[in-house]
C-alpha positions as CSV (number, residue, x, y, z in Angstrom):
1,X,-18.9,-3.7,0.4
2,X,-14.7,-3.1,0.8
3,X,-12.9,-0.5,-1.6
4,X,-9.6,-1.8,-1.5
5,X,-7.1,0.9,-2.5
6,X,-3.2,0.0,-2.9
7,X,-0.3,1.1,-3.9
8,X,3.7,-0.1,-5.0
9,X,6.9,0.3,-3.8
10,X,9.0,-0.8,-7.2
11,X,12.1,-3.1,-7.2
12,X,14.9,-1.1,-7.5
13,X,18.3,-2.3,-7.2
14,X,20.6,-1.8,-5.0
15,X,18.6,0.8,-3.1
16,X,15.3,-1.9,-3.1
17,X,15.4,-5.3,-2.7
18,X,12.1,-6.2,-2.7
19,X,8.6,-5.4,-5.1
20,X,5.7,-4.6,-2.7
21,X,2.2,-4.2,-3.2
22,X,0.4,-3.1,-0.2
23,X,-3.5,-1.6,0.2
24,X,-5.9,-1.1,2.9
25,X,-9.7,-2.4,2.6
26,X,-11.8,0.1,3.6
27,X,-14.8,-0.5,4.5
28,X,-17.4,1.3,2.2
29,X,-19.3,2.7,5.9
30,X,-15.5,4.5,6.9
31,X,-14.8,6.1,3.6
32,X,-16.5,9.5,3.8
33,X,-15.3,10.1,7.8
34,X,-11.2,9.0,6.4
35,X,-11.3,11.3,3.6
36,X,-12.6,13.9,6.0
37,X,-9.6,13.6,8.5
38,X,-6.8,13.1,5.8
39,X,-8.5,16.1,4.1
40,X,-7.4,17.7,7.4
41,X,-4.0,16.9,7.3
42,X,-3.7,18.0,3.7
43,X,-4.9,21.3,4.9
44,X,-2.5,21.5,7.9
45,X,0.0,21.3,5.2
46,X,-0.5,23.2,2.0
47,X,-3.2,25.0,3.1
48,X,-5.9,23.8,0.9
49,X,-7.5,20.4,0.4
50,X,-8.0,20.7,-3.2
51,X,-7.2,17.1,-5.2
52,X,-4.8,18.7,-7.1
53,X,-1.0,17.8,-7.6
54,X,1.0,20.6,-5.6
55,X,-1.7,19.0,-2.5
56,X,-0.5,15.4,-3.1
57,X,0.8,13.5,0.3
58,X,3.4,10.9,-0.8
59,X,5.3,9.4,2.3
60,X,9.0,9.4,0.6
61,X,8.5,13.2,-0.1
62,X,7.8,14.0,3.9
63,X,10.6,12.1,4.2
64,X,13.2,13.7,2.2
65,X,11.5,17.2,2.3
66,X,10.9,17.0,-1.6
67,X,8.4,18.6,-3.9
68,X,5.2,19.6,-1.6
69,X,6.7,19.5,1.3
70,X,9.7,21.9,0.3
71,X,8.3,24.4,2.9
72,X,8.3,22.2,5.7
73,X,10.3,21.8,8.7
74,X,11.7,17.9,9.2
75,X,9.7,18.3,12.5
76,X,7.1,19.4,10.5
77,X,7.0,16.8,8.3
78,X,7.5,13.6,10.7
79,X,4.3,15.4,12.7
80,X,1.8,15.5,9.3
81,X,3.2,11.5,8.8
82,X,2.7,10.5,12.2
83,X,-1.1,12.4,11.9
84,X,-1.6,9.7,8.7
85,X,0.6,7.1,11.0
86,X,-2.8,7.5,13.9
87,X,-5.7,7.5,11.4
88,X,-4.3,4.1,9.6
89,X,-3.7,2.7,13.2
90,X,-7.3,4.1,14.7
91,X,-8.9,2.8,12.1
92,X,-7.2,-0.7,11.9
93,X,-8.5,-1.3,15.8
94,X,-12.0,0.3,14.4
95,X,-11.7,-2.8,12.3
96,X,-13.0,-0.1,10.1
97,X,-10.2,-1.2,7.7
98,X,-7.8,-3.9,7.1
99,X,-4.3,-4.4,6.0
100,X,-3.2,-6.2,2.8
101,X,0.2,-7.1,1.4
102,X,2.6,-9.2,-1.3
103,X,6.5,-8.8,-1.0
104,X,8.4,-10.2,-3.7
105,X,12.0,-10.8,-3.6
106,X,13.3,-10.9,-7.2
107,X,16.9,-11.7,-6.5
108,X,15.7,-15.0,-5.0
109,X,13.6,-15.8,-7.9
110,X,14.8,-19.7,-9.6
111,X,13.3,-18.9,-12.5
112,X,14.5,-15.9,-14.0
113,X,12.9,-14.1,-16.4
114,X,9.4,-14.2,-14.3
115,X,7.5,-10.9,-13.7
116,X,7.7,-10.0,-10.2
117,X,5.0,-8.0,-10.6
118,X,2.5,-9.9,-11.9
119,X,3.5,-12.2,-9.1
120,X,3.1,-9.8,-6.7
121,X,-0.4,-8.6,-8.1
122,X,-0.8,-12.0,-8.0
123,X,-0.1,-12.7,-4.2
124,X,-2.2,-9.3,-3.2
125,X,-5.2,-10.8,-5.4
126,X,-4.8,-14.2,-3.4
127,X,-4.4,-11.9,0.5
128,X,-7.4,-9.8,-0.5
129,X,-9.5,-12.8,-1.6
130,X,-9.2,-14.5,1.8
131,X,-9.4,-11.3,3.7
132,X,-13.2,-11.1,1.3
133,X,-14.0,-14.9,2.4
134,X,-13.6,-13.8,6.1
135,X,-15.4,-10.7,6.5
136,X,-17.9,-12.7,4.1
137,X,-17.6,-9.6,1.5
138,X,-17.2,-8.5,-2.2
139,X,-14.6,-6.1,-2.6
140,X,-13.6,-3.6,-5.6
141,X,-9.6,-2.9,-6.0
142,X,-8.9,0.5,-6.8
143,X,-5.0,1.3,-7.5
144,X,-2.1,4.3,-8.2
145,X,-2.1,4.6,-11.8
146,X,0.5,3.7,-13.5
147,X,0.8,3.6,-17.3
148,X,3.0,0.5,-17.4
149,X,0.8,-2.0,-15.5
150,X,-2.5,-1.4,-15.3
151,X,-3.3,-2.9,-18.6
152,X,-1.5,-5.7,-18.1
153,X,-3.1,-6.3,-13.7
154,X,-6.6,-5.5,-15.6
155,X,-6.1,-8.5,-17.2
156,X,-5.0,-10.4,-14.8
157,X,-7.0,-10.2,-12.3
158,X,-9.9,-10.8,-15.2
159,X,-7.8,-14.2,-15.9
160,X,-7.9,-14.8,-12.1
161,X,-11.6,-14.8,-11.5
162,X,-12.3,-16.8,-14.8
163,X,-9.3,-19.6,-13.6
164,X,-8.3,-19.0,-10.2
165,X,-4.9,-17.8,-9.9
166,X,-1.4,-19.8,-10.8
167,X,0.8,-22.6,-9.2
168,X,0.6,-25.4,-7.2
169,X,-1.9,-23.8,-4.2
170,X,-3.7,-21.2,-6.8
171,X,-7.1,-20.2,-5.1
172,X,-10.7,-19.3,-6.6
173,X,-11.0,-15.1,-6.8
174,X,-15.2,-15.3,-6.2
175,X,-15.7,-12.2,-3.9
176,X,-13.5,-9.4,-6.2
177,X,-16.0,-7.0,-8.4
178,X,-16.3,-5.1,-11.4
179,X,-12.1,-4.7,-13.2
180,X,-9.0,-3.3,-10.8
181,X,-9.6,0.6,-10.9
182,X,-7.0,2.6,-11.2
183,X,-7.0,6.9,-10.4
184,X,-3.8,9.2,-10.6
185,X,-3.2,9.3,-7.2
186,X,-3.3,13.6,-6.4
187,X,-7.1,12.5,-6.9
188,X,-7.4,10.3,-4.4
189,X,-6.9,10.8,-1.0
190,X,-7.4,7.1,-0.3
191,X,-4.9,6.2,-2.6
192,X,-2.4,8.3,-1.2
193,X,-2.9,6.7,2.8
194,X,-2.1,3.6,0.8
195,X,0.9,5.2,-0.9
196,X,1.3,6.1,2.9
197,X,1.2,2.5,4.7
198,X,3.2,0.2,1.4
199,X,5.7,2.6,2.1
200,X,5.8,2.3,6.0
201,X,5.8,-1.6,5.4
202,X,8.7,-1.5,3.4
203,X,10.6,1.4,5.6
204,X,9.4,-0.7,9.3
205,X,10.8,-4.7,7.1
206,X,13.9,-2.9,6.1
207,X,17.4,-2.3,7.0
208,X,17.6,-0.7,11.1
209,X,18.3,2.8,10.7
210,X,20.3,5.4,14.2
211,X,16.7,6.8,15.3
212,X,17.8,10.5,15.8
213,X,18.2,10.5,11.9
214,X,15.4,11.2,9.6
215,X,15.1,8.2,8.4
216,X,15.6,6.7,11.8
217,X,13.0,8.2,13.1
218,X,10.2,8.1,10.5
219,X,10.7,4.3,10.8
220,X,9.8,4.3,14.9
221,X,6.8,6.4,14.1
222,X,5.8,4.2,11.8
223,X,6.6,0.7,14.3
224,X,5.4,2.5,17.2
225,X,1.8,3.2,15.6
226,X,1.8,-0.9,14.5
227,X,1.7,-0.1,10.8
228,X,3.7,-3.4,10.0
229,X,0.8,-5.5,11.9
230,X,-1.3,-6.6,9.2
231,X,-2.8,-10.7,9.0
232,X,-2.8,-10.6,5.4
233,X,0.2,-11.0,3.5
234,X,3.0,-13.4,1.7
235,X,6.3,-12.9,1.2
236,X,7.6,-14.9,-2.2
237,X,9.8,-16.9,-2.5
238,X,9.5,-18.5,0.9
239,X,11.7,-17.2,3.6
240,X,13.1,-20.2,4.1
241,X,14.6,-20.6,0.4
242,X,16.1,-16.8,0.6
243,X,19.8,-18.7,0.9
């Protein structure tokens, strides 16, 4: 069985012109080992691996040196960021995890008023189902708790399981069990790794930055380790409609 930990980067124009949902499907046999590695990174950063807000790992805070990372130099923050990239890379290459994401561009919607957040979640569920079908296994979704959307996500997945997903090429959802579960991110190291992954995906696929500057250095670190490689992904609307 796979536990699929996921998080999102929200559409926030003009800074962020896309809405992203990305996750890591972690085989049950790999969870404890990954937790141990992630706790070691937390201990390096904070001197404690306790699951508290003051020990939470957020990729954007690593770059900006904010909140829990205010006490660290840029080089120290980049070293911790690279350690998370390496954990993802090694687990991916060992087939312990699979990477999945959905990218939605609300600016290119033809029909105004459509829920891009619901579309992104639906596409993410479809890609997760495709992976589970290929793996001939079951999965359970665990996301970062969001007060605005958690009820809608639970209702949407229940609908998908009962009636399939929307649009002409909608599909049956047969391999996701139970409802979507949500947890506050500081209570799960694996949700924090999903936060790191979705942040890397949007950074790599975004603008190219000067590699001597902090954002460019972080982007280069993630791309060099191949974090943009995700066989199960969907972009909507299709790229050829973006004009």
